N, C-alpha and C positions, 0 to 999 in steps of 0.2 A: 391333195387335197380331199376331205373326207365327207359324206354325205351330207354332213349339216352346213358345211362352207357352200358348198354347192346348191343348199337348198332346193336339194332333188329327196323324192321319197324314194325307200328303198323298193316298193313296189308300187308299178305306176300300170293302168292303162294301157293297152298297146297304141292307141291311137295318141296319146300322149306324151311315147316314149321321145321322143324329140320337140316335145313342146317345151316354152318356154320354163326357166327354174321359178319357183315359187318364190314368192315375196314377202319379207319378214316384216309386220307393221307392230307399231303398238295400239292396243286397245282406245286408248286416250285419244289417237289419230284419227278412229276408225268411225267414233259415234260419242256419243253423252249418257253420263250416269247421273242417276238420282236415288236418294236415299228415300225409301217407305215410308206412310203416314205413321205417326204415334197414336193411337187410341186411348182415349179417358175408358173406362170400363162401363162407364154409365153408356155410352154407344154403344157397346159389345151387345153382340144378339138381336138385332132389328137394325134396319136400315136399308142398306146396300152389300150388293157382295164385295169381300174382298179377300187377297189372295194371301196365304200366312205360312208358317214355313213345311206345314206338316202336308201342305199342296207340291211341295218341291223336293223333298227328302228325299232319296232313292230315285230320280228320278228325270230324266232328260226331256219330259214336256211336262206342262201345267197341266196338272188334275184339276180339273176345273167343275169335277162332279159332285164337290162336297165345301163346297167356298162358305165360310163363315159369313155374316153380316156384321156392320157396323155402320154408323150414323156419318152421311160423309155430306158436304154442302157441292153445289154443282160446280166451283169452282175448283175444289180438292179432285172432284170424279173428272174434271178436264185435266190438271197439274198431272196427277200421279193415274192418268190412263194407261191401257193396256192392249197394246197394239200388235199384231198379226208382225212377227218375226224379233220384237222382242226381248231379249233375254235375262233372265232374273237370277241372282248370285245370292247365295245364303249368306247373310252379313255376320252375323255372329251365332256359333253353334256350341249349345255342350260339349258335344262330340268334337275334339280337334279335325278329324277326318270328316266331317259334316261342313265345315267353314268352306266358302265359294264354291258349293256344288252349283251349278248351273241346269236353269231349265230355260226351254223355247216356249214361247206362246205362240200357238198354234195358231189366234184364230182371234181377231177383236174381239174385247170382253167390252161389253157394253156395260158401263154405268158401275166400272169395276174396280176398285183399286189396290196397294198392294201393302203390308205392312211394316215397319220400322224396320226389322229384322232383315231384310230384302234391299237388295240395291237393285235397279233397274238401269239395263244397258241396252242402249237403243242407237243401232248403226245408223249412219250418214252414208254411204255406201252399199252397195247390191253385195249381198253375200246369200251365199243361196242358205236357206232354211236348216234343213236337213243336214248338210257340212256343219254350219254354225249349232246344231244340237248336239251335234257328237265332238268336236274340235275340243270343248271345253272338260270333255270326261279322259282326254289323251294325258300319258305321261308327263309330256313337256308341260302342258296347262296347268296340271296339278301339281307338279313339282314347283314351278313358281309362284302357284297361288299359296303353300303351304309355306315357302320362305318369307314370302313375305305377311304372313298372318301373324296377329299379336296375340299373347296369351295371359288374362288374367282370370277372372273366374268363368267368362266363357272363352273361348279362340274367336279371333277377330279378324275382321279385313274390311278397309275402308277404299272408298274411292279413289284417293290417290295411289293406294295401290292398286288397285284393279287396270287403271289408266298406264301402268306401267310393264304390266304383261303382255309379250308379243306374241303374238301368232304369225303362222306363215301361211300362205292365200294361194291357191296355185288360179288361174283363171277361172271364170263362172261357170263354163262350160264342163271343165273335170271337177270342180266343186261338185254340182251337179249330180256327175255318176258316180262320186265317193260317196255324197250323202243317199244317193238313193240305193248304193249295196250296203250301207248299214242299216238305212231304212228297213228291207227287204230281211236281213239279218235278224234286226230284232221283232219283226210281225213274224218270223219263222220260230225265235227263243221264245216269244209270248202265248203264239201255238200251243209247243211244248209243254210250256208251264200252265196253262189251262188243262192240259191232257192231263198231265200229274198230277197239278188240285184236285183236277174233278175225280180221279182214281184213288187217289187219297181219302177224299170223302166218302166216297163208295165202301171202302175198307172200313173207313171209322165208324160209317153205321150200320154194317154189318156186325162189327165185334159187338155194338150196344144191340145186335138182335138175336143174334146168332146163339151168343151165351147168356145162361140167365141172370138175371138181376140179383141183387140180393135178398135173399127169403124167397126166390123164386125154385122152383126145381125143374122146369123146361122152358126153356128160351123162347122169345116171339116168335122167331124164323127158324123152319126146320125142314129137311127132306119131310115129303108125306110119308115115307115109310118108317120112320121112323116115329114112334108115341109114348116110350117108357120115359118113367122122370126120371133125369140126372143123378145122380148117387153123391155122395159128399165121400171125397179122399185125400188122404195126406198128399202133398204133392210129392213126394218121398217115396211113396206106395206104386208110382206112373212111369219114377225116372231114377237115372243112377247117378249119384254126383260123383265128381272126380274134382280134386285142386290141382291148382296150376303147379308150375314150375318157381321154386325161391335160387334166385344166383345172385351171383357178387360180380362188380364190375369186371373183377381181373375174368370172368368166365364170357366174355364177352368177345367176340371176332367179327372180323369184316364181312365173311362168305362163307358156304362151303362149311353151314356150321348146322345148328336147328334153330327153323323160328319161332321164336316165342312172340305169339298174340295176344298183345295188351290194348287198352282201351282204345289206342289211340287208330288200332286196326278194324275198331268196329264203328260204322256210320251207315246211317240209313236203313239199321237191319242188313248189312252187307258187309263181308270181311271186306277189306281194303291194303290196299299195298300201301302203306304210311306210315314215316319214320319207322322202320323195319326195325328190329333189334334179333342179332343172330347171338348163338353162344355152342363152346365146344361142345361138341354132341354127347361126348365122356361124361359130361356131369349131369346128364339130364337124366331124371329118375321119376319122372311123372306121365303119365298116360300120354302119349301121339292122339291126335283127334282125328276122329272118323266122317266119314260121310252122316250128316242128320244130325250130327251134338249139334247143340245149340252152348254158344259161350256167351255168360253173363257177367260184367261187370261188377265186383261187390265190394270192392273200396277206391272211391278216390276221393282228391281232394273237392272236387264239385259235387256237391247233393243231388243237383239232378241230374247226373250221369250214371248213377246207381240204377241196377236193371237194366241198362243198355244192353242189347242183348243180338245175336246175331248167328243164322245156321249157317254149319256147314255147309259146304256147296262142293261133292267130287270128292275125291282121296287128296289129303295133302300130306306127302312124305317127310321126315321130320318136322313136324308142328306140333309144339305143343303151347299152351295156355299161360300167362305170368300168372307171378303169388297173386296178384289183383284179381285174377277173373275166376269164375267157378265154371264146371263143364254139366250140363244135364245129356243124359245118354236116355233115347225111350225110343220103343218098336214102334211109338206112334208120334215123333218129332217135330212133323208138322203141323198136327194141334195143340202141340204144347208151346210151338214157337208161336203161334196165335192166341195160345192164352196168354202167355207174357206180355203182347202187345195192349191186353184188357186194362180198363179201369181197375179192375178186381184186382190185378197183381199188383199194380200201382198202391193199391189201397194197404195189399199187405207189407210193401216192401214199407210205406211210411210208417204203418203199424209197428214196425219192428227195427226202423234206424235210433242208435242212440240222437241223444243231445248233442252231442258232443262229435263222435267219431262217426264220419261218413261210409258204414259199414254192415253188411248182412253177413250173416255166417252161415256156416253149413248146419248147425244147430238151429238159426231161424230156418231156412229152407224146410228142417223137417216138423217146424210147428205148423206152416203152410197149410190151408187146406181147400179147396176147390171143386165146385161140382164139374163131376163128370160123367160122359157119357159111356155107352157101349161101346169097343173099339172100333165096331162097324162106323158107326156115326161120326167116331173121333174121324176117323180115316176121310171120310166123306166131307166134314168140315174144315180138315186140316188142307184137300185139293181146294177147297176153293179160295184160300187164303194165299197158299203155296201161285197159286194162277196168280193173284192180286197182288202179291209181291212182285212175282216177278214181271209183271206191266207194270208195275211202280220202277221197279228197277229199270226196264226197258225207257219210258222216258226220262228217267233221270240221267241215263248214260248219254242221252240224245240230247240234253238238254247240257249237260256237263261237256260234250265235244262241240257242241254251237258258239257255248261260252267261251270255249279255248280258240275257237276259230276265231271271234271277235276280236278275242283279246289281242291273237298276233296279227289281224289286220289293224287294229290299231296301231300296232308299233310299229308297224312295217307302210301303211299308208300316209301316216302324217309323218312330219318332222320334229 
């Protein structure tokens, strides 16, 4: 007998190891469903608060910080009211993955209704709110929802389909314990997300202030010991360019070869392991990357990825870049790496991109010009941005680890 047949989760708190098996129930037996209101255009923009799709998408708790307004009668506000513990499902979504997303109503919403693209589920039995908030995001629930959804112009699900969905429920005390764990996890994730967002905002502000805006020769913010004007230089006066490796499918090996860094290996300014490709080292005729090198995506099917870049940290033996990448090598690579994050560099890319081919060539790099300070000031500016990038990476790694833990717990603590 497998875990599902026994209706016991793989991971359980020790005090519930010998507790009863979970009980499988259909949502239609646990509560009632109601479609939301359809408002005329003339009724929108004034009146009473109402919950719309944007208050639910990507959330597990209904966001009431920015509710819309619509005219509604007292009877409608009673019939379509929202009480603490209600669950709101997205009934219709342009994006297939958005259909059936569910969010908890965390408190009574006074004089508030909900739109016709939403279905309200109101349980008639006691279910822990935090447990309820999480269970509809589990793989089991999402698989059932997607199987019952229908597609036309949008992807839709109706009350009758939602009524058929089954959930497994432990006793209330175990629900509460599980719900509390996920509440703590989500609060910790939100904390690190705020830290990450704050650090990114600081970096963005410094990028706009520590590099001169167009037409200026000095930045708004700089170290007091530096007062000289910055000078316009060609990018290739400051860096050495090197090209990537062209290889054929026959050159690819499963391992013990040379790693070829491609667009997929560049994420959030870092070099990462993702869909790694290795080739026979005998065919490699391009430069091995070095510590401090900056690798730039110069050709890609997606225009928005052109200019995406990352700095090599540490020595990487048997590692080259692919043909759709260009390497930049500099004695002041921290500064150059920061320069490539500025709107000025993005402007240079947009100026040079062709109408149909998403590519920047070495010739285009030779034409790019930027305001550059003295080597000493370059190094001080580079230190600031390297420190910020390291902090961003730290927060991102913590966030990724917490998301991985949450995903594992969702798979193991629910049936």
